[in-house]
N, C-alpha and C positions, 0 to 999 in steps of 0.2 A: 701142707697142700696136696693133696691127689693131682694128679696128673691127665682125668679123669673129671667133667662137668660134673657136676649133681646128678641129674638125669641121663648120666648112662654113657653108650659110647656114641662122640659124634660124627656123624657123618661122613664118608669116607672121600668127600670133595677135597679141592686144597683151599676151598677159603670154613674149614670145618671152625670151631671157637677153639681156643684154644683159653686155660684157664692162665691165668697169671696173681705173683702173690701180693701184687698191688693194685688190685681191682680197678675202681674210679680214678688212683694216681699212677694207673699204669706205663711207661715214660719207652722209646723208642729207641733208649741207651741203656733201661733193666734198670736205674738210680731210680730209690724212691728218691719222692720230694717232688719230680720234677712229672709238668704233666705236658700227655703229647698231645696233638693239637694239628689239624690240617688234614683229614686226607683218613685220618685212624678211623677207622670201622669197628660197632659193636656190635651184636643181638644185645637186646634186651626184654627180658621178660617180665610182663604186670603180669600181679595175679592173686588172689583171694588168700589172705591168709588167716590164723589166728579159729575161732569157733563164737558163734550165738553171738554177742550182743557186742563179745569183741573185733569181730569179722574185720577184717583192711583190707584194701588193694594198693598192691605197692611193688617195688620192685622186685624181686626177688628169685632165681639167684641176682648175684653182682653183674651186671655186665659183663659179659666174653666179649674181650678184644680176639679181632681176626688178624688172620695172619696176615702183615707187610705187606701191598700192594692189594689186595683182593678187590675185585670191579665189584661195581654195583651188581651186576646178572650172579657171579660168583654167592655176593651179598644176600641175596634177595632168595639163590639157593639153599643157602644153611641155615636162613629162616623157615622158607617152605618143611627146610627138613628137619627143624626145631619142632614147627608146629606137628609135624606128626609123632613127632617123638618124646615130648618133654610127658613128664611127672608131675603134674601140678598137684600140689598140697591136697586139694579136693575136689570131688570128688572122695570120698573111701574107695567107693564099691565104684568103679569104673567103668560107664558101657561107651554105648556109639559115640564117636567123634566128628566132629562138620566143621571143617577148614572153608571160614573165609578170607578170601583178598581184601584185604580194605583198597591198596594201595600201594605200588608195588615197595617188597622188601616190609609190608605190615599185614597180619594174619590176625584173626578173630578167630579164636579155636575155642564152641562150645561140646562139652564133655556129658555125657546124662551118665547123671547118680543114680541113687535108689531112690530118692525122696524128690527131687529136684537137679536141676541144670543148672551147674556152673563153668564159667567160662577164665580164660587167661588169654592175654595179646603176646604174641611175637613180633619185633620193630628190630628195623637195621636204624641206628642212633650213625652220628659223626660224633665224633668226638672233637669238639671248637674250643676248650680253656677248660 
């Protein structure tokens, strides 16, 4: 697995996402199979994938755990940075991007395509179990 997230170089802030080998099952100890919980923050991207009739809304890529000890403000900044830089699956020909803050740590991004508008959402989430 590469050390960079699939959307490119993460922002230089201390709360930038760090890929893990276990995704949802990443742990504080680094061992597989144990779930980290309580105070572990992650960035979650929801977007449209597929094409035509098989287009679906899903979490993609896997949630990215933030460094241990990240504050809500650092997580919110990492989410906003990701909203500006994330390259969604659709549209192929990306145009103007509009970013809307839905709540602290939650952003809806509209991306103009050649024939229609697409969207994705970036959210800060706490792993609870």
